[in-house]
MARVEXRO-588416 format. One record per residue: x, y, z of N, C-alpha, C in turn; residue in one letter. Coordinates in steps of 0.02 Angstrom, whole numbers, plus 50000, padded with zeros to 5 digits. Last residue first. Example, Ala and Ser with C-alpha at 12.3 -4.5 7.8 and 13.67 -1.06 7.14 Angstrom:
506424988850354506844994750357506455000250394s506604971650390506154977550390506604983550390a
END
This chain:
505714957850706505944951850672505944952750597s505324966750802505854968750757506134962750720r503954973050888504224967250852504744969750802i503244982350962503954981250979504274975550941g501984984950920502074979350967502794977750983n502614993050775502054991050817502214984850859p504304999750786503784995850752503224993950800l504695016350835504735009150848504165005550815k505085028850716504625026250766504715018750773r506765034250700506175031150671505735028550727m508165043750653507685041950705507035039750673y509885041950602509175042950588508755040850648y511485047650564511035045150616510315046950599t512635042650434512155047350463511715043850515n513395032850373513725038050412513275043250443g512435024150315512935027650275513215033850311e511455024650453511445022850382511925027350345y510865019650611511425022350572511365020050500e509525024350721509815020050669510395023550635l508535023350864509085026950832509435022150784e506765023450892507405019950885507895024150847v505465026351010505865028850954506505024750952l504945020251117504475022451066504825024751003k505655017051232505625012151177505095013851125n505895026351324505235023151329505135017951273e507095031151281507085027351343506425023651353s506665038151167507135032551161507105028151223l505875047951224505565043151179506015037051168l506855054951296506295051751332505975046451288a507675059651195507955055151245507405051351282e506775068451131507035062451096507305057451146v506605077851233506015074451205506245067951170v507835083251252507585078751304506965074951280q508105092851158508285085951142508035080951195w506665104151168507375102451169507475094851159d505585115851078505705110151123506435108351120a504995124250983505215126951048505285121451100d504805119450861504265118150907504425120750977a505995122350801505405125850776504805125050822s506795113250871506915120450878506295124450856e506305101150825506225102850896506315110350907l506685102050689505975101250708505865103450780f508065102550701507705108250672506965108050690n508275089750754508475095650792508115101850767k507835081950648507485081550713507645087750754v508785085250554508085086850540507675086650605a509935080150610509885087350603509165089550589e509645066250603509735069550668509645077150662e508345062050486509045062850505509085067050568r506925051550507507215058350505507945058350525m505805041550412506385041750458506735048450450p504165044650389504815046850363505355046450416h503185038150464503125038550391503805040150359v503515038750593503185032650571503135032350496a503975051450608504485046250600504175039450586t502755058450624503185059750566503665053950555i502275053250745501875052650684502305053550622s503275056850834503145049750822502745048750758l503135070750829503775067650809503675060250794l501835072450879502005074750812502635071250786d501995067351008501545063950962501695066050889e502915076951060503075069751059502645066151008e502215089051050502835088051012503005080651006v500595092551025501015088451069501635086551029n499845098350933500035102650988500475099051038g499635090850825499225089250883499335094150940t499585092750655499845095550717499365094150775s499775079450544499315083950577499615086350643a500515070150479500815076650488500335081750518f499825058350468500465058150503500735065150518a498225055050491498635060050459499285060950497n497965037150499497815044050513498295048750478g498745022650573498265025850528498155033150548e500125013950574499855019650611499395023650565y500705004050498500125002350539499835007950579g501725008950423501885004050475501305002850522m502305014450277501675012650308501815007250359l503325027850224503285021250255502585020450285c503515036150066503245035750134503265028650158e504115047349944504195040849977503905041250048v504185059649889503775054749853503815047849885r505075067249959504365069249963503905064149929s506325062249924506035060349988505295061949993a506605055249765506485061349804506105059649867g506945043649700506295046549685506195053549715l508245039949738508025038849669507405042949651k508305043349872508825045749827508575045449755i507205036349922507215043749925507725046749878s507585023049909507015025549871507035033249867f508635023150004508775021649934508215024349889v507925026150122508465030450099508615029350025q507015015450130506775022350126507315026950098f507875004450145507445005050085507205012250076a508415007650270508855007050211508445007750147a507265007150350507615013550341508075013350280n506974993550341506494998550318506835005150304i508134988450402507974986650332507484991750303v508044993450531508634995050490508504993650416e506864987550577506874994750566507464996750521e506564971950491506844975950545506844983350526k504994966050429505674968050418505914972250477a504014953650513504114960550491504854961950480r503994936950446504034941750500504094948750471k503494920950398503514928050379503504932550441v503284908250438503974910650439504034918050423w501934905650421502174907050489502884909750490n501014913150291501554908550310501844910550377e500034923350295499864916550274500374911550299t500154934150443500254932250373500054925050359p499214944950546499504938150538499554936150465p499664961950502499184956950525499484950150514r500604969750448500354971950512499824967250540i502064969150349501464965650371501244968150440p502524985550288502694979350322502044975750340i502964996550149502534993950202502814987550232s503175011250063503545005450089503145002950149i502555019349920502465017349989502875011150005y502795032649819503015025749828502975024049902a501765043349720502035041449785502245034149784k501525046149584501465051449634501815049749700n502105043349426502055040249492502055045649545l502215047349291501645049849331501565046349398n503085033349228502785039849215502235041249267k504495025349300503775025449286503525032549276l505805025549340505675025849268504935026549251e505755023849475505965030449451505835031149376a505465010349485504945015249502505115022149475l506725005049450506135003649409505595008849422f507515009849555507675011649486507085010549440g506905003549663506885010849659507045013249588a507244990249632506544992349636506484999849626i508664991049637508324988749577507594991149575r508914995149768509154999149712508784997449648q508354984249834508054990849843508274995549787f509194973549798508524973849770508194980749779e510454969949835510384976449802509694977349773d509884960649972510464962449931510404969349901g508874955150046508684959349990509284961349946y508524940850115509134944450098508984948650036d507294938750238507434939450166508084943350157i506794939250366507054932850342507174932850266n505394950850347506014948350376506214941750346g504784961050210504714956050262505394953850288i503944974450134504574971750158504454966750214l503044978949991503014975750057503694972750074m502734993449910503234988149914503224985349985t501635001549803501744998949870502224993149867e501315016949716501565010149719501625008049792s500045027149638500505025649693500735018449687v499295040049551499625033549544500125032649601l497825048149506498355047649556498635040549555t497565047849326497355049049395497955048849442g497965044349201498005051449218497755053049289r498865032049113498405033549168498505040749191f499875030249017499215032548995498745034549051t501025025849077501085030649022500415033749003e500685016049164500855022549193500935027849139t500515005249077499935008149110500095015149136f501825002249038501345004548989500755007949022k502364997849161502645003649126502135006549077r501584986549185501554992149231501814998449197i502004978549078501304980649083501214986549130g503314976349115503184980249055502464982749054e503094968249227503414974849236503294979349175l502524956949163502164960649215502434967649223v503584952849082502964955149050502544959149099i504514949049178504694954049128504074957049096k503814938749248503974945149280504124950549229l502434930049191503154931249180503314938249205r501224917449230501454924349232502214924749224l500874904249240500874907249173501114914449172d500864900949375501394898249333501424901449264k500544914649484500294909249442500834907249392h501834918949608501354920249554501094913949520p502394922449743502174915849721501634916449666r502954933349810502284934049781501984927449756n504194928049861503744932249902503034932249875v504794919949762504824918049833504294921649874k504624926749643504324920249650504304918049723r505364938449673504654938849653504314932249664w506644933149692506294936049748505544936649734l506934928449561506944923849618506544926649677d506804940349478506404934349468506364929949531e506644956749538507094951149523506684944649525s505834966049584505944966349512506444961049491v504554966249709505194963949685505234965049609a503374972349739503764969649795504464967549773d502324982549693502984981049665503424978749723v500644985449661501114981749701501764980649662k499845001149643500174995449611500654992049658l498345009549653498925007449692499205001049663s497545022949577497755016049570498365014949613i496155033749575496795032049607496925024549596l495065034849493495395040949515496075039649546d494685025649342494785026049415495155032549432a494675024549207494195029249236494265029749313k495615014649173495755021549155495295026549191q495455001049189495615005049249495685012449235l495224995449065494694995049115494824999549175d496464996649000495905000848979495365001049033e497184986749064497414993649068496844998449050r496414975749023496464977449094496684984649102v496614975448885495934976448911495944978348984c497984972748870497714979248848497034980648880d498934965448997498364964648952498074971448934q499824968949091500104967649024499544966548973w499174969349210499194975549172499534974649103l499124958949298498754958249235498774964449191l499784962449414500024956649377499694955749310s499464972149507499734974249441499944968549396a498804970749621499484968349621499834969349554n497824985449666497964979649624498684977349631t496554994449719497174991949747497334985349711i495775008549658495865001349646496544999349674v494545021149696495235018549700495225011049687a493565034949652493635027649649494375025849652i492675048249737493255045649700493305038049705p490945050849718491475048949765492065046049725i489915052649631490325058449646490885057149695g489155042549583489035044549653489415050949671t489635039449460489045043849462488875045949534q490575029949478490815036749469490235041749475k489865018149473489985021149539490275028149535l489885015549335489255016449370489365020049436s491265014049310490875019149275490225020649311s491575003049391491885009549403491475015049372i490794993249327490664994949398490965001749415e491374992449201490664994349207490514996749278k492654988049241492574994349206491854996949212s492404975449299492654980849341492574987649307i491994963549244491514969049246491774975349282n492954953949261492824956349193492384962549191l494084953249386493374954549374493284957649305d495404953549404495134947249378494394947949361l495704965149470495664965549397495484958849365t495774961949608495164965049581495124965149505p496284947349682496514952449635495914955449598e495664945849851495964943049792496174948749746g494624951449928495024945949954495354942249896d494724968749862494404962349880494894957349911p494554983449842495084980249881494824973549907v494094997249773494094990149753494684986849787f493375009949865493995006449850493884999149833t492885026049866492605019349856493185015249829l493465038449981493565034249922493115028149924y492905045450087493375048850043493485045049978d491475047950176491795042950132492245046750084i490925051450342491245053650280491525047650242r489325050250421490025048250415490285050250346e487985052150451488415058050446489155056250446d487215041550435487525042250502488005048150504r486925042350304486365043450351486625044350422a488105038250248487955045350247487375047050293t487965024250268488515028050299488345035450302v486835020850193486865019350265487375023750300e487245024850065486665028050097486665026850172n488295015850044488425023050045487855026750080i487595003950040488065005150095488225012550100k486895005749922486525004749984486965006250044r487965006349833487555012249843487145011749907r488384992949842488834998349862488445004749876v487264986449790487464985149860487934990649885e487284991249659486704992549702486884991649776r488484986049613488424993349621487824995149664t488154972149614488714974849653488634982349666l487064971749526486994969349595487544972349639e487584976749408487044980449439486934978149512e488564966949375488764973749393488214977649429p488484951149447488164955649400488334962749422k490084943549478489444946249501489144950449445y491124938249399490944935149462490254937149487f491704934949254491164939249279490894936049342a493514933549247492844930849248492344936249268q495144929849184494654934849206493944931849199r496374919249236495784919749192495284924649221e497364916049316497464922249278496884923349230v497344909349485497124909649415497334916149383t497064899949621497614903549589497494903549513l496094898649741495964898549669496494902949635d496624900449865496314894049851496164893149777t497984908049942497544908049884497284901049870t497984909050120498264906350059497754906450002k497454924550204497584917450195497824915450126g497384937950219496744934350214496834926950196v498624943650217498264943650281497614939750279q500094937350141499394939350134499014938450200c501424934150131501234938450186500484940050187y501614926650018501764923450082501514927550141v500364927249891500904930449929500994927349998c499964921249764499834918249829500384920749876s499134929349624499704928149668499474924149730y497924930549570498464928749524499114927149562t496504923949661497034928749648497534925949597c495264921649774495404920849703495914926149682t494624914949896495234918849891495494917649822k493244926149887493864924149921494024916849903p492724934049735492604929049787493254927249823p492834951649713493124945049696492954940149751i492454964049759492184961849694492444955049671n492164972549882492444965849878492174962349816n492594988449924492184984649877492524977949865i492594999650065492874994150027492374990649982g492785016250087492255011150085492485005650038l493905025150186493825021150126493255016150134s494505039950233493955035450250493755031650188r496135040050172495675043150220495145038250243g497055033450094496405035150064495925038550112l498245030650160498275032950091497615036050068r497825026750286498295032250280498295035050209r496145023650322496715021850281497175027850276s494755016850410495275021950404495865019450364p493295011250321493855009850365494375015350357v491485011850308492155013850289492675012350343p491444993850274491754999950300491235005550309g491034985650120491184985650192491504992250212f490154975850001490384982450022490494982350097a489794962649990490164965649935490424972649951l488994955950075489684956850096490104960150042t487764953950019487804958950073488514960250096a487914943049937487914949649907488014955049960i489024930549998488374933850002488424940849974n490184922749882489994925949944489304929149940q490424906749817490174913549803489934916749868m
END
């Protein structure tokens, strides 16, 4: 059991959530999955049994104390986010905690792997949250078991059906996240995932991400730019490009105008790979020429990719790693 003082942390910058104050409502490392890419290490308590880990009043009191500390420093908090070292919906008290913290007036987010949404009580417990992020790394059995390594009692068909049911009733902001890793043959999985996401009710955004911190398993590498771009294009066709973004470790507002054409272009292509004609239009509107792109390519900050007969430009992955 962790110290009560560690139940709230941050705020930390988040592309999805702005300034996020984290809530660690699960003891480390208690989860329904043991994902190969997890940044906080291998799951030590692999379980699907929901428990009351902390007294709701203790957790909410600690979060409120942290809020007071942060606001006393004139720092902004955009979201209170349940993002523990495990699966947050394993917490039997999460509904009570959400209800109590809603009284602060700060929006509530929950980052979940969605593995327990097949349970009616879990779907009900999350209804009062303002934003839910659902993990959908795979919709094929073999890949799901290889990447997410679920508890033996979980069944993918039931997990996916639980996600469908939840999206039919949740009225807050709903996003999905799909983690891509190297050394994986995705085959037609992007088409399958995108097709599943396209069927979900009220999905606002589908994020495509890569590991940006040391993973649990040493064999796990970041997906190549070509793989990320392929996933982005497939997702965009199924969902619409405005509903798809890439998360590659560059925090902040990707579309904020800096007055610097190079920085603006790198920010956009870190989130949305751009077709050649789109880049040309962007440069024309910024009164800049193609030399900007040539310079970024020569400096290894931008990469040129081919996909289905079109040329795309994408920001180089962090640290230049393309494994």
